[in-house]
C-alpha positions as CSV (number, residue, x, y, z in Angstrom):
1,M,158.1,115.2,29.6
2,P,155.2,116.1,32.1
3,V,156.4,116.0,35.7
4,R,154.8,113.1,37.5
5,V,153.5,113.8,40.9
6,V,152.0,112.1,44.0
7,L,150.0,114.3,45.9
8,A,149.3,113.7,49.9
9,E,146.7,115.6,51.5
10,D,144.2,114.2,54.0
11,G,141.4,117.1,53.2
12,V,139.4,115.9,50.0
13,L,138.4,118.9,48.5
14,L,142.2,120.4,49.0
15,R,143.6,117.4,47.6
16,E,141.2,117.3,44.5
17,G,141.7,120.8,44.1
18,L,145.4,120.3,44.0
19,A,145.5,117.7,41.6
20,G,143.0,119.8,39.2
21,L,145.4,122.8,39.5
22,L,148.4,120.9,39.1
23,T,146.9,118.7,35.9
24,A,145.7,122.6,34.5
25,Y,149.5,123.5,34.7
26,G,150.9,120.6,33.0
27,F,151.6,118.2,35.8
28,T,150.6,114.7,35.6
29,V,149.5,113.5,39.2
30,V,149.7,109.8,39.2
31,A,148.3,109.3,42.7
32,A,146.5,111.4,45.4
33,V,146.3,110.1,48.9
34,G,145.2,110.9,52.2
35,D,148.0,109.8,54.7
36,G,151.4,109.3,55.3
37,D,151.4,105.1,54.7
38,A,149.8,105.5,51.5
39,L,152.3,108.1,50.1
40,V,155.3,105.6,50.9
41,A,153.5,103.1,49.1
42,A,152.4,105.4,46.0
43,V,156.0,106.4,45.7
44,A,157.3,103.0,45.6
45,E,154.7,102.1,43.2
46,H,154.6,105.1,40.7
47,A,158.4,106.3,41.1
48,P,157.3,109.8,40.7
49,D,159.4,113.0,40.0
50,L,157.8,115.1,42.7
51,V,155.8,114.7,45.7
52,V,153.6,117.1,47.5
53,T,152.5,116.7,50.8
54,D,150.7,118.3,53.8
55,I,152.2,117.6,57.2
56,R,149.4,116.5,59.5
57,M,147.6,113.7,58.3
58,P,146.1,110.7,59.8
59,P,146.0,109.0,62.4
60,G,147.4,111.5,64.7
61,F,147.4,114.7,62.5
62,T,150.8,115.7,64.0
63,D,153.7,115.1,61.7
64,E,152.8,112.0,59.8
65,G,153.5,113.8,56.3
66,L,156.7,115.1,57.3
67,R,158.0,111.9,58.6
68,A,156.7,110.2,55.6
69,A,158.7,112.7,53.6
70,V,161.9,112.3,55.1
71,E,161.9,108.6,55.0
72,L,161.1,108.9,51.2
73,R,164.0,111.2,50.9
74,R,166.3,108.5,52.8
75,R,165.1,106.0,50.1
76,Y,165.1,108.1,47.2
77,P,167.8,111.2,47.8
78,E,167.0,112.6,44.2
79,L,163.0,112.8,44.9
80,A,161.7,116.2,44.9
81,V,159.6,116.9,47.8
82,V,157.5,119.7,48.4
83,A,156.0,119.7,52.0
84,L,152.7,122.4,52.0
85,S,151.4,123.1,55.2
86,Q,149.5,125.3,57.8
87,Y,152.3,124.8,60.2
88,V,156.1,124.8,60.7
89,E,156.5,121.6,62.4
90,R,159.8,121.9,63.9
91,S,160.8,117.9,64.9
92,Y,161.5,116.8,61.0
93,A,162.0,120.2,59.4
94,A,165.4,120.5,59.9
95,D,165.8,116.7,58.8
96,L,163.8,117.3,55.6
97,L,165.7,120.3,54.7
98,D,169.1,118.8,55.2
99,S,168.3,115.5,53.0
100,G,170.0,115.2,50.0
101,D,172.4,118.3,50.9
102,G,169.2,120.4,50.6
103,R,168.6,120.1,46.8
104,R,164.9,119.2,45.3
105,I,163.5,120.6,48.9
106,G,160.5,123.0,49.2
107,Y,158.4,123.8,52.6
108,L,155.7,126.6,51.8
109,L,153.0,127.6,54.2
110,K,149.5,127.1,52.8
111,D,148.2,130.6,54.2
112,R,151.2,132.3,52.4
113,V,150.7,131.0,48.9
114,V,148.6,134.0,47.2
115,D,149.6,133.4,43.6
116,V,149.0,130.3,41.7
117,E,151.5,131.1,38.9
118,E,154.3,131.6,41.9
119,F,153.4,128.4,43.6
120,I,154.0,126.5,40.2
121,G,156.9,128.2,39.7
122,S,158.3,127.0,43.0
123,L,157.5,123.5,42.1
124,R,159.0,123.8,38.9
125,Q,162.0,125.4,40.7
126,V,162.3,122.3,43.2
127,V,161.9,119.6,40.4
128,D,165.0,121.1,38.6
129,G,167.1,120.8,41.8
130,G,166.6,124.3,43.6
131,T,165.3,124.9,47.3
132,V,162.4,126.8,48.2
133,V,161.8,127.5,51.9
134,D,159.2,130.0,52.9
135,P,161.0,132.9,54.8
136,Q,158.7,132.5,57.9
137,V,159.7,128.6,58.1
138,V,163.3,129.7,58.4
139,R,162.6,132.3,61.1
140,Q,160.9,130.0,63.1
141,L,163.6,127.4,63.0
142,V,166.2,129.9,63.5
143,R,164.5,131.0,66.5
144,R,164.9,127.8,68.7
145,R,168.5,128.1,68.1
146,R,170.8,129.7,70.8
147,D,174.0,130.6,68.9
148,P,174.5,127.9,66.5
149,L,177.6,129.4,64.6
150,S,179.7,131.4,67.3
151,T,182.7,132.0,64.9
152,L,180.9,134.2,62.6
153,S,180.6,137.8,63.7
154,D,177.5,139.5,64.0
155,R,177.2,140.8,60.5
156,E,178.4,137.6,59.4
157,R,175.1,136.2,60.9
158,E,173.0,139.0,59.6
159,V,174.2,138.4,55.8
160,L,173.6,134.6,56.3
161,A,170.2,135.1,58.1
162,L,169.1,137.3,54.9
163,I,170.7,134.5,52.7
164,A,168.3,132.2,54.3
165,E,165.5,134.2,53.5
166,G,166.5,133.9,49.7
167,H,168.2,137.3,48.8
168,S,170.7,137.5,46.5
169,N,174.3,139.4,47.4
170,G,172.9,142.5,45.5
171,A,170.0,142.7,47.7
172,I,171.8,142.0,51.1
173,A,173.9,144.9,50.0
174,R,170.9,147.3,49.2
175,L,169.3,146.0,52.7
176,L,172.5,146.4,54.9
177,V,173.4,149.6,52.8
178,V,176.9,148.4,51.7
179,S,178.5,147.5,48.7
180,E,178.2,144.1,46.8
181,V,181.7,143.7,47.1
182,T,181.7,143.7,50.9
183,V,178.7,141.5,50.8
184,G,180.8,139.3,48.9
185,K,183.8,139.2,51.5
186,H,181.1,138.6,54.2
187,V,179.9,135.6,52.2
188,G,183.4,134.5,51.5
189,N,184.2,134.5,55.0
190,I,181.0,132.4,56.0
191,F,182.0,129.6,53.5
192,A,185.5,129.6,55.0
193,K,184.3,129.5,58.6
194,L,181.7,126.6,58.0
195,T,184.3,125.0,56.1
196,L,182.1,124.4,52.9
197,P,184.2,123.0,50.2
198,P,184.5,124.9,46.6
199,A,181.5,124.1,44.6
200,A,179.0,126.2,42.8
201,D,178.0,129.3,45.3
202,G,174.7,128.3,44.9
203,H,174.8,125.1,46.2
204,R,177.2,126.4,49.1
205,R,174.5,128.7,50.1
206,V,172.1,126.3,50.4
207,L,174.7,124.4,52.5
208,A,175.7,127.3,55.0
209,V,171.8,127.8,55.6
210,L,171.7,124.3,56.6
211,A,174.3,124.4,58.7
212,Y,172.6,127.5,60.6
213,L,169.4,125.5,60.9
214,R,171.5,122.8,62.2
215,G,173.2,124.6,64.8
216,G,173.4,123.9,68.4
217,D,170.4,123.5,70.6
């Protein structure tokens, strides 16, 4: 079945362009709106599978789209939401990433989307239950934290930061020039120190990153 999408973007040309692109790749755009209130109303009316929304929209052009996305995830925890923006809006970004245990969420920066196939793949990954966050978003959110995870060692924090950027254990091992077994031990220690319950490792990795982002201000 085609993925049903509500698209929210105040720029008419970009909105129409995205709608055309999604349609060309087999998505069904059931509504395309230009502000946060219209987004919430369109989701209530059409019950889509996916929302793709800009962050800054009328009337204030601050965080209206992001606030609407957080509200939609509160109402519909299984709704897939991708924030597509020129900015990292910190006020509600962590709330969005934390919603629904971090599943079916994406936060992508417009200027860093340079490959259409990769962008479409990211949308499908989110719809399928994944989490896709631009590494620049992660870095900006992490920079405003002083020391959120004081129980972790320096190496464990380093490993967790690389997990947050989307690296696998094998990739982390290559970056840190250690064995994959060593990385696995660090990851196990991170899970234990964050008291994450036994679950699929992919899900626990998402929860660990969310704990990192939520750490003390």
